[in-house]
C-alpha positions as CSV (number, residue, x, y, z in Angstrom):
1,M,-5.9,21.3,-10.3
2,I,-4.7,23.0,-6.9
3,S,-7.3,22.6,-4.5
4,H,-8.0,22.7,-0.6
5,H,-7.7,19.0,-0.5
6,N,-4.5,18.9,-2.5
7,R,-2.6,21.5,-0.9
8,S,-3.8,19.9,2.4
9,M,-2.5,16.4,1.5
10,T,0.7,17.8,0.2
11,A,1.2,19.9,3.2
12,M,0.7,17.0,5.4
13,L,3.5,15.0,3.3
14,D,5.9,17.8,3.6
15,G,5.4,18.0,7.3
16,L,5.6,14.4,8.0
17,S,8.7,14.0,5.6
18,R,10.4,17.3,7.4
19,E,9.7,16.4,11.1
20,Y,9.1,12.7,11.4
21,L,10.2,10.4,8.4
22,Q,13.3,12.1,6.9
23,G,14.9,9.5,4.4
24,K,11.4,8.0,4.1
25,E,9.8,10.3,1.7
26,E,9.3,8.0,-1.6
27,V,7.8,5.2,0.8
28,L,5.5,7.8,2.6
29,R,4.4,9.5,-0.7
30,L,3.7,5.8,-1.9
31,S,1.5,5.3,0.9
32,V,-0.7,8.2,0.6
33,V,-1.0,7.4,-3.2
34,A,-2.5,3.9,-1.9
35,L,-4.5,6.1,0.5
36,L,-6.0,8.1,-2.5
37,T,-7.0,5.3,-4.6
38,G,-8.6,3.1,-2.1
39,G,-5.7,0.6,-2.5
40,H,-3.0,-1.1,-0.3
41,I,0.6,-1.1,0.3
42,L,2.9,-4.1,1.2
43,I,6.7,-3.0,2.1
44,E,9.1,-5.5,2.3
45,D,12.3,-4.8,4.1
46,L,14.7,-5.7,7.2
47,P,13.3,-5.3,10.7
48,G,14.0,-2.2,12.3
49,L,14.1,0.2,9.4
50,G,10.7,2.1,10.2
51,K,8.2,0.1,8.3
52,T,5.8,0.3,11.5
53,T,6.6,4.1,12.2
54,V,5.5,4.9,8.7
55,A,2.1,3.4,9.2
56,L,1.9,5.0,12.6
57,A,2.7,8.3,11.6
58,L,0.2,8.3,8.7
59,A,-2.7,7.2,11.0
60,A,-1.7,10.1,13.2
61,S,-1.4,12.6,10.6
62,T,-4.7,11.4,8.8
63,G,-6.8,11.4,12.1
64,L,-8.0,7.8,11.2
65,S,-8.5,5.1,13.1
66,F,-5.8,2.6,13.5
67,G,-5.6,-1.4,14.0
68,R,-2.6,-3.4,14.3
69,V,-2.0,-7.2,14.1
70,Q,1.1,-8.5,15.0
71,C,1.3,-11.6,12.5
72,T,2.6,-15.0,14.0
73,S,2.3,-18.8,13.1
74,D,-0.6,-19.3,15.3
75,L,-2.4,-16.5,14.3
76,L,-5.9,-17.5,13.3
77,P,-8.3,-15.9,10.9
78,S,-10.9,-14.5,13.9
79,D,-7.8,-13.0,15.6
80,I,-8.1,-10.3,12.5
81,T,-11.8,-10.3,11.4
82,G,-13.1,-10.9,14.9
83,L,-15.9,-13.6,16.2
84,S,-19.1,-13.8,18.1
85,V,-19.0,-14.5,22.0
86,F,-21.9,-15.5,23.9
87,N,-23.2,-12.7,26.2
88,R,-25.1,-14.2,29.0
89,E,-27.0,-11.0,29.9
90,E,-28.7,-11.0,26.6
91,G,-28.8,-14.6,26.0
92,R,-27.3,-14.6,22.4
93,F,-24.2,-14.5,20.6
94,V,-22.7,-10.9,20.2
95,F,-20.1,-9.7,17.4
96,T,-16.9,-8.5,18.5
97,P,-14.9,-7.0,16.0
98,G,-11.5,-7.3,15.4
99,P,-8.7,-5.1,14.4
100,I,-9.6,-5.1,10.9
101,F,-12.4,-2.7,11.8
102,S,-10.3,0.5,11.4
103,N,-9.4,2.7,8.8
104,I,-5.9,1.8,8.5
105,V,-5.0,-1.6,9.6
106,L,-1.1,-2.7,9.9
107,L,-0.5,-6.1,9.3
108,D,3.0,-6.5,10.9
109,E,5.3,-9.2,9.1
110,I,2.2,-10.5,7.1
111,N,4.5,-13.4,6.0
112,R,4.8,-15.0,9.2
113,A,1.3,-15.7,9.3
114,M,0.1,-19.3,8.0
115,P,-1.5,-19.1,4.1
116,R,-4.8,-19.7,5.9
117,T,-4.8,-16.7,8.1
118,Q,-3.2,-14.6,5.2
119,S,-6.3,-15.6,2.8
120,A,-8.6,-14.2,5.3
121,M,-7.7,-10.9,4.2
122,L,-8.5,-11.3,0.6
123,E,-12.4,-10.3,0.9
124,A,-11.5,-7.4,3.0
125,M,-8.9,-5.9,0.8
126,E,-11.1,-6.3,-2.3
127,E,-14.8,-5.8,-1.1
128,S,-14.0,-3.7,2.2
129,R,-16.2,-6.2,3.9
130,V,-15.8,-9.2,6.0
131,T,-17.9,-12.3,6.4
132,V,-17.8,-14.1,9.9
133,E,-20.1,-17.1,10.5
134,G,-22.3,-16.2,7.6
135,V,-23.0,-12.6,8.3
136,T,-21.3,-10.0,6.1
137,H,-19.6,-6.6,8.2
138,H,-18.5,-3.7,6.2
139,L,-15.4,-1.9,6.8
140,P,-15.1,1.7,7.8
141,D,-14.4,4.2,4.5
142,P,-11.8,4.8,4.1
143,F,-10.1,1.6,4.7
144,M,-6.5,0.6,3.7
145,V,-4.2,-2.3,4.5
146,F,-0.5,-1.3,5.5
147,A,1.6,-4.6,5.5
148,T,5.1,-5.5,6.0
149,Q,7.0,-8.2,5.6
150,N,10.4,-9.8,6.2
151,P,12.5,-10.9,3.2
152,S,11.5,-14.4,2.2
153,D,14.8,-15.8,3.0
154,Q,14.3,-15.2,6.8
155,S,13.2,-18.1,8.9
156,G,9.3,-18.6,9.8
157,T,8.0,-16.9,6.8
158,F,5.6,-18.1,4.3
159,L,5.6,-16.9,0.6
160,L,2.3,-14.7,-0.2
161,P,0.5,-16.5,-3.0
162,E,-0.1,-14.5,-6.3
163,S,-3.7,-13.8,-5.7
164,Q,-2.7,-12.1,-2.3
165,L,0.0,-10.1,-3.7
166,D,-2.0,-8.9,-6.6
167,R,-4.6,-7.3,-4.2
168,F,-1.8,-4.8,-2.9
169,L,-2.0,-1.7,-5.1
170,I,1.9,-0.9,-4.3
171,C,4.7,-3.1,-3.1
172,T,8.1,-1.3,-2.3
173,N,10.9,-1.1,0.3
174,I,12.6,1.4,2.5
175,G,16.4,0.5,2.7
176,Y,19.0,2.1,4.9
177,P,19.1,5.6,5.6
178,S,21.8,7.8,4.4
179,E,25.1,8.0,6.5
180,H,24.0,11.6,7.8
181,L,20.5,10.6,8.7
182,E,21.4,7.4,10.7
183,K,24.0,9.1,12.8
184,G,21.4,11.7,13.6
185,I,19.0,8.8,14.6
186,I,21.7,7.1,16.6
187,A,22.3,10.3,18.4
188,G,18.5,11.0,18.8
189,G,17.0,7.6,19.4
190,G,13.7,6.7,17.6
191,I,11.0,8.6,17.0
192,R,8.1,6.2,18.1
193,E,7.2,8.2,21.1
194,R,7.2,11.4,19.3
195,I,4.4,10.1,16.8
196,A,1.6,10.7,19.7
197,D,2.2,14.5,19.4
198,I,1.5,14.4,15.7
199,S,-2.0,16.3,14.8
200,A,-4.1,15.4,12.1
201,A,-3.7,17.6,9.2
202,V,-6.9,15.9,7.1
203,D,-9.8,13.9,8.4
204,A,-11.9,11.3,6.8
205,E,-14.1,13.4,4.6
206,D,-10.8,15.0,3.4
207,I,-9.6,12.0,2.2
208,R,-13.0,10.8,0.7
209,T,-13.2,14.1,-1.0
210,A,-9.6,13.8,-2.5
211,R,-10.3,10.5,-3.5
212,R,-13.2,11.7,-5.7
213,Q,-10.8,14.3,-7.2
214,V,-8.3,11.9,-8.0
215,A,-10.8,9.6,-10.1
216,E,-11.4,12.8,-12.1
217,V,-7.9,13.5,-13.2
218,Y,-7.8,13.2,-16.8
219,L,-6.2,10.2,-18.3
220,S,-5.5,10.6,-22.4
221,E,-6.0,7.8,-24.8
222,A,-2.3,8.1,-25.7
223,L,-1.5,7.3,-22.0
224,V,-3.8,4.4,-21.9
225,G,-1.9,3.0,-25.1
226,Y,1.1,4.0,-23.0
227,I,0.1,1.6,-20.2
228,Y,-1.3,-1.0,-22.4
229,A,1.9,-1.2,-24.2
230,L,3.9,-1.7,-20.9
231,V,1.5,-4.6,-19.8
232,A,1.7,-6.1,-23.3
233,A,5.6,-6.0,-23.3
234,T,5.6,-8.1,-19.9
235,R,3.2,-10.9,-21.7
236,T,5.8,-11.5,-24.4
237,H,9.2,-10.9,-22.7
238,P,11.3,-14.3,-22.4
239,M,12.3,-14.0,-19.0
240,I,8.5,-13.6,-17.5
241,Q,6.3,-16.2,-17.0
242,T,3.5,-14.4,-16.1
243,G,2.8,-10.6,-17.5
244,L,1.0,-8.0,-16.0
245,S,-2.8,-8.7,-15.7
246,T,-5.5,-6.1,-16.6
247,R,-6.2,-5.4,-12.8
248,A,-2.6,-4.4,-12.9
249,A,-3.4,-1.7,-15.9
250,I,-6.1,-0.5,-14.0
251,N,-4.1,-0.2,-10.9
252,L,-1.2,1.6,-12.6
253,A,-3.8,4.3,-14.2
254,Q,-5.2,5.0,-10.6
255,A,-1.8,5.5,-9.2
256,A,-0.6,7.7,-12.0
257,R,-3.8,9.7,-11.2
258,A,-2.9,10.1,-7.7
259,A,0.8,10.9,-8.6
260,A,-0.6,13.4,-10.7
261,F,-3.0,15.0,-8.1
262,L,-0.2,15.0,-5.6
263,E,1.6,17.1,-7.9
264,G,-1.0,19.7,-8.5
265,R,-2.2,18.9,-12.0
266,D,-5.7,17.7,-13.1
267,F,-4.2,15.6,-15.9
268,V,-1.8,12.4,-16.2
269,A,1.7,12.9,-17.6
270,P,3.9,10.2,-18.9
271,E,6.3,10.8,-16.1
272,D,3.6,10.1,-13.3
273,V,3.4,6.7,-15.1
274,K,6.8,6.1,-15.6
275,G,7.7,7.0,-12.2
276,I,5.2,4.5,-10.2
277,A,5.1,1.8,-12.4
278,A,7.9,-0.5,-10.6
279,A,6.1,0.2,-7.3
280,V,2.7,-1.0,-9.0
281,C,3.5,-3.8,-11.1
282,S,6.9,-5.4,-10.1
283,H,5.4,-7.7,-7.3
284,R,2.7,-9.2,-9.8
285,L,5.2,-10.4,-12.3
286,V,5.9,-14.2,-12.0
287,M,9.3,-14.8,-13.4
288,R,10.5,-18.3,-15.3
289,P,12.4,-20.5,-12.7
290,E,15.8,-19.6,-14.3
291,H,15.1,-15.9,-14.0
292,E,13.8,-15.9,-10.2
293,T,16.6,-13.9,-8.8
294,A,16.3,-11.0,-11.8
295,H,15.7,-8.1,-10.1
296,K,11.8,-7.3,-11.2
297,G,11.7,-3.5,-10.8
298,E,14.9,-3.2,-12.8
299,L,13.4,-5.2,-15.5
300,L,10.3,-2.8,-15.6
301,R,12.0,0.1,-15.8
302,T,13.9,-0.9,-18.8
303,L,10.6,-2.4,-20.5
304,I,8.9,1.1,-20.0
305,S,12.4,2.9,-21.2
306,D,12.1,0.9,-24.3
307,I,8.5,2.4,-25.0
308,A,8.0,5.6,-27.2
309,L,6.6,8.6,-24.7
310,P,3.2,9.7,-26.3
311,L,2.8,12.9,-27.1
312,V,0.0,14.6,-24.7
């Protein structure tokens, strides 16, 4: 399936990777996968590795509205959702929308916010709406949360609960750039000021159309069984306390469809599932206490490599 929208999305990816986000190709691709499925992405890594830059560049290249929340321990839910303010001229309370009312919302260092504030995002991420003072407000379409967090062993952080983590389609990291790229960054400085020069390669309607096309990408019965075999394996593994849920299996199928779409195909291949399984599923695993330090991504890759590839 080589459609106009597929070419537009891949051209956007190629342009950003080549001109602005060298060394961050994978996290950018995963961000677009989340955008194409109506999902959300969480990036966990040390400060200063370009997490915010990726979000800004994605918003600029899609022409979507952008909202940013810098999470701190004193952040209130109303700072994200908005609140009603009394208008003296009209003699009534008027709702003032918060930054959540944007197409792409960056929650920077989300795990520095208190759990009560973190939970304010649950309805928004699940239902694309928020309820403030008993009134429900619908969010823009498309809507995507791009959250970042510092490693949990840093001071001033609060672990995201499993219910919150499960709302993220993808969880990944960026890592340090290669020596060659990092030397170039040191010599040339950051690119944050150049992001303002990025021209939109697609628009909101292109993304909505691409989402419909992604939903139509064919997923064979054999690959449904392949995905089920993976989630079932996590539920019986001796190192894992809580395995993958049905929601995780649905999300993996959606992400695999988006990965196939970006490759220009109208069907999902086993490699699409294998290539994205760790990013979609690892953060949803709850390990047994004695195995909490195990690398979840490596464990998932081992599990899926032990499952026979289906014939498609």
